[in-house]
N, C-alpha and C positions, 0 to 999 in steps of 0.2 A: 245625411242630407238635411240641410236647414230649411229648404223650401220644397218639400216633397208633397205636392198636391196637384192633381189634374182634374179639371172640371169636365163633366160631360158636355157635348155640344149645346144642349139646351139649358145647361147650368142648373139642372134639377138635382144633381148629385155630384160628388167628387170622390176621388180615390187616391191611393198611395202608389207611387212607382215601385217602392221597395216591396210592399206586400204583393203587388201584381206580378212580381218576378217568381212567386211561388205558384206553380201550375195548378195545384189542387185547391188553393185558397181563393175564396170569393169574398169580396168586402165592398163596402160603400158607406158614405155619409150623405144623408139628405140635406138639401138646402131649403131656404124659405120658399123657393119656387116650386117645390114638390108638396109643400104643406098647404092643405085646403082650409084648415082652421087651426087656431092656436091650441086646441084641445086634442089634435091628432096625436096618437101614441102608437099603439100596436098596429092600427090600420096603416100608419105611415110606413112601418117596416114591411107590411105586405105589399104596399105600393112600390117600395124599393125593390123587393124580390122580383116583382113582375117586370119592372123597368130593366132589370139586369138579367132577366130570363133564368132565374134560379128555380122556378117552379114554386108551388105552394108548400114549402117545407114547414114543419112545426116551428114555432117561434118561442124561444125561451127568453124571458125578460127579467132583469134584476129590479127589485123594488126600489133600490137606491135610498139608503138611509144615512148616507154620508159617514159610513164607517169603514172598517177594514176587512169585513167578512167576505168569503168567496164560496160559491156553490159550484161543485163539480157535477155536470149534467151526465147522468148515466143512462143506460138502457131502461132501467126501471122508471126514471123520470119521464121519458118519452112515452112509455107504455101507459103510465098513469094519466097522461093527457087524454086518452080515450077518445081520440078524434077531434078534440078541441084545437082550434087554429093556433092559439097561443096560451101561455101560462106565465103568471108573475111569480117569481121565487122570492119569498119574504126575507127581509133582514140582511140582504146582501147587496154589495156594490160591484161585484165582479163575477163573471161566469167563465168556466173553462170546460172543455170536453175533448174526447178523442173519438167521438161518434161522427160519422159522415151524415150529410143531408139533414142537418138541424141548424137553424139560424139562432145565433146568440146576439142580443142587442141591448143597448142602453140609450139614454136620452140626455142631451146636454144643451145648455145655453150660456156658456162662459166656462163651466167646468171642463176638465180634460176628458175627451174620449180617447181611450188607448186600446188599440187592437194589436194582437200579436199572434204569431203562428210558427210552428215548426212543421212545414208541409211534408217533409220527408218522414217524420215520425207520426204525422197525422194528429197533431194537437193544436187547438186554437183557443183563444180567449179574448174577452173584452172587459174593459175596466172603466168605471165612472170614478173620476178623482177630482174632487174639489179640495179646498184647503183642509177640511176636516179629514177626508179620506187620505189625503197625502200624509198628514201627520199620523194617521193610523196605519201607514205603510200598506195600503191596499194593493198597490202594484207588486210589491215584494211578495205579499201573500198569494196573489194570483199566479205569479211566476213559480212560486214553490208548488202550488197545486198542479201547474202544468208539468213540472219536473216529475211529480209523482205519477203522472200519466205517461211518461216516457219522453217528453221533450228534453232536448239537450241544450244547455245554455249557449254553447257556441254556434248552434244552428237556428235559434229563435230569432225571428225578425219582428221588430216592434215599431209601431207608428203612433205618434202622438198627433191626433187630428186637430181640427180647428178649435181654438180655445182663447180665452182672454190672455193677452201678452203681458210680460213683465212690465212693460212701459205703461200699460193701461190699468194694471191691477194694483190699486193702492189699498192698504189695510191699516189697521191701527198700529201704532208704534210697538205696543206690547206683542201683537201677533207677529210682526216682522222680526222682533227680537227673538221670539220663540223659534221661528224658522231658522234663524242664524245659529241659534244654540243647538237645535236638534239635528241640523244638517251641516255641520262645520266643513265637510269636505267640499261642498259646492256653494257655501254661503257667499263667497266673494263674487261668484258669477250670478247667483240667483236672488240675492237680497241687496237692494240699494235704497237706503233710507226706509220709507214706508212702502216701497214697491217690492213685490215678490213675484218671481218668475216660476210659477208652478211647473211649467213644462221643463225647465232646467233642473228643478229638484227631482222630478220623476225620471228624467233622462239619467241623472246621476244614480238614482235607485236601480234603474235597469242595468247599468254598467256594474254596479256593486253586486248585482245578482248573477254576474258572469256573462252577460251578453256582450258581444263584440261591438266596438264603436261603429263600424260600418254597417251593422245590422240594426241600428237605432236611428230613426229619422223623425222629423217634425214637419207639420204641414206648412209652417210659416204664416198661417192665416190667423189674424186676431179677430175674434168675434165682434169686438167693439168697433173695429175699424172697417168692417165689411157689412154694414147693415142691410144692403140690398140682397145679399146672398145668405148671410149667417144670422143665427138667433143669438141675441145677447140680453140677458136679464138686466145688466147694468144700463143698457140703452133703453129697453122697452118695458122693464118691470114685469108685471103680471101678464101683459099682452105679448110677451116675447115669443111664446111657443117654444117648441123644442126640436132640435135636430136628432134624427135617429142615426146611430152608428151600428152597423151590423157586420157579422162575419160568419162564414159558413165553410165547411169542408166537403169537397166533392168526393163521392165514393169512388172506389177503384173498380173499373170495368172488368168484365169476365175475361 
């Protein structure tokens, strides 16, 4: 699906039809309308949890260093929180888990928020992918981590949330040439002069990891083109604030 995004009635958050088809998977992305200050971060995820009636689950956050490292959240990580509402995991741009009732989240303002799940196998993940993370293959590494937890490539559903579009994302000629060189299979679709479509590159990476075409979707929302709803660093600079993208797995009842 090329335009897979549904806003809440109050436009404070949005979601994916594709991921919503997984009964155990809960997810959402906040908009500017849920943000109370540009410095909102972890508390913004808590606000989203409560708006979606998830309860006050522990929140696991990626530090986001624009790299390719992934953290698998295990039972020991949750126990180590020792009652804290949230914890930042250093040095990583992606999180994955097979534990229920824990929220994984990242923050973006033009970069790609990528959420994925194999609801049947009980595995979820979230990825922050800017141009550096994309070159570091952060999505491929996150999917590899999910596969080690039991996710199956043919069952994983993946959504690329609101991000800057290829039409709006102009980079240096050298960087555009590097993308064309490192991702030759999708260069014709993703690189046009100095413009790079990071969503197209990451979609191609997902398919190369074994995901089915009909299980990969994009929001179709460009952060630069929707300033009333979405955060864009290229539009607002340091005043942009950040959107929170979160995913959680419901436990199986008795």
